[in-house]
C-alpha positions in Angstrom: 115.4 130.6 86.3 113.8 132.1 89.4 110.9 130.1 90.9 108.2 131.8 92.9 107.4 130.5 96.4 104.1 129.0 95.3 105.6 127.2 92.3 108.3 125.8 94.6 105.8 124.5 97.1 103.6 123.0 94.3 106.6 121.3 92.8 107.0 119.3 96.0 103.4 118.5 96.4 100.8 116.3 94.6 97.1 116.5 94.6 95.3 113.5 96.2 91.7 112.8 97.0 91.8 114.5 100.3 93.6 117.6 99.2 97.3 118.4 98.9 99.5 115.6 100.2 103.3 116.1 100.4 104.8 114.0 97.7 107.8 113.2 99.9 105.5 111.8 102.6 103.9 109.3 100.2 107.4 108.5 98.7 108.7 107.9 102.2 105.8 105.5 102.9 106.9 103.4 99.9 110.5 103.5 101.0 109.6 102.3 104.5 107.4 99.6 102.9 110.4 98.3 100.9 112.5 97.9 104.1 109.9 96.9 106.6 107.5 94.7 104.5 109.2 93.6 101.3 112.8 92.9 102.1 113.2 89.1 102.3 109.4 88.7 101.6 108.7 90.0 98.1 111.4 90.6 95.5 108.9 92.0 93.1 107.5 94.6 95.4 110.9 95.5 96.8 112.1 96.3 93.2 108.9 98.2 92.4 108.6 100.4 95.5 112.1 101.9 95.1 111.1 103.1 91.6 107.5 104.2 92.6 109.1 106.4 95.3 110.7 108.4 92.5 107.7 108.4 90.1 105.5 111.5 90.6 102.6 110.1 88.5 102.4 106.8 90.4 102.8 108.6 93.8 99.9 110.8 92.7 97.8 107.8 91.9 98.7 106.1 95.1 97.8 109.2 97.1 94.1 108.5 96.4 94.1 105.9 99.2 91.8 106.6 102.1 93.3 108.5 105.1 94.6 106.0 107.7 95.1 103.3 105.2 98.6 101.9 104.5 99.1 103.5 101.0 101.7 101.0 99.6 99.7 97.9 100.8 96.4 99.2 99.3 98.1 100.4 96.0 99.7 97.0 95.4 96.5 95.2 96.5 94.5 97.2 93.9 96.8 96.2 91.1 97.0 92.6 92.2 93.2 92.5 92.6 92.7 93.7 89.0 95.2 91.1 87.7 93.6 88.2 89.6 90.1 89.2 88.5 90.9 88.8 84.8 92.5 92.1 83.6 94.9 90.7 81.1 98.2 92.4 80.8 101.9 91.7 80.4 102.3 92.6 84.1 100.7 89.3 85.2 103.8 87.5 83.9 105.8 89.0 86.9 103.6 87.7 89.6 104.3 84.3 91.2 100.7 84.1 92.3 99.5 84.2 88.6 102.2 82.3 86.6 104.3 79.3 87.4 107.6 80.8 86.2 107.5 84.6 86.5 109.7 86.9 84.5 112.7 88.5 86.2 111.5 91.2 88.7 114.2 93.6 87.6 112.2 94.1 84.3 108.8 94.6 85.9 108.7 98.4 86.5 107.8 99.6 83.0 105.0 97.0 82.6 103.8 97.9 86.2 103.8 101.6 85.4 102.0 101.1 82.1 99.4 99.0 83.8 98.8 101.5 86.5 98.4 104.4 84.2 96.2 102.4 81.8 93.9 101.3 84.6 94.1 104.5 86.6 90.4 105.0 87.1 89.8 101.4 88.3 92.8 101.7 90.7 91.4 105.0 92.1 88.0 103.4 92.6 89.6 100.6 94.6 91.8 102.9 96.6 88.8 105.0 97.6 86.4 102.2 98.4 88.4 99.3 99.8 90.3 98.9 103.1 93.4 96.9 104.0 93.4 94.5 106.9 97.0 93.7 107.9 97.7 91.1 110.4 100.6 92.4 112.5 102.1 90.5 115.3 101.7 92.2 118.7 99.0 94.6 117.4 
């Protein structure tokens, strides 16, 4: 099957709030987040980011974050915020901050994905209206 140049370009892009953002750029932000922020710190996020980086629908959702904001941080914060503020879902059973004995993180991706797609509009609203303040050493 022959693909036109425009179809080829579109297949590697996703539409975000600020226009077209390269899917691979957003995916790479999640991959870097896994290595630089999650490894040795959050097993749950480390497992999730690797799969998010390959999931076009979740990359598209995450792309609604404001320019200059750390997309993975804000995306995970939006989900966590909804769970902490009473949005009941199976996903909460994977978070140490919510339950005493969380379920195995290796099983968390499908509940995470389902939650994100089910609460898409709420997550987009948070991504577009909230900011992340990270406390980085030597900043």
